[in-house]
C-alpha positions, 0 to 999 in steps of 0.5 A: 500522465500516469498515476502514482504507484500505491502501496498498502503499508500494513501494520501490526499494532503501532508498527509497520510490518517488515513486508510493508517496508519491502513493498515500499522499497520495491515501489520506489524502484518502480515509481522511479523507472516510470517517472511517477511518485509513490504513495502509501496507504496506512490503516490502523490506530496509533501509527502517526509516529511511524509514518515518517519511516515510510518516507525513509523507505521511499514513499513521497506521500502517505495517506493515514486512516486512523481509528481505534476501530481499525486497530485490528484488520477488519476486511470490510473496513480496510477494503472500503478505505483502500478503495476510496483511496484508489478512487482518489489517487487513481494509481497506475500500479498497486503493490500489497505486501506478502501477508495474509491481510495483503492477500485478503485485501487484494481479493476483496478489492480487485473486482471493484477497482479498475485499470490498475495493475496489482502485484501481490507477494512483494517481498523480494527486491529481486522480484520482477514486475511485468506490465 
């Protein structure tokens, strides 16, 4: 059985960024085509009330890591949480939003995770993904 599609849901303050909702929407399409579930990872502080919105866009399950120290993007902290989630979930595909934080997180973590396909700049429903 294939692992889920994993989406990094980036936030700005206590709100998820538009690019995160776009990635969740595209991830749902891919997950449905593969017959797998879609998981999302949210990192930040004060996001609890917004987590249900990720489900409305298609996430089956949301992993939430919250702490005041995560209010701002800190590359090393976010990378460590992201990689721990990847190890736990063992996704088939990972999607990151088309943002500077998404790009940085991808570059910091791609060499440490294995056997997952990454797609960067997920900001267009018309974008095509190849395995």
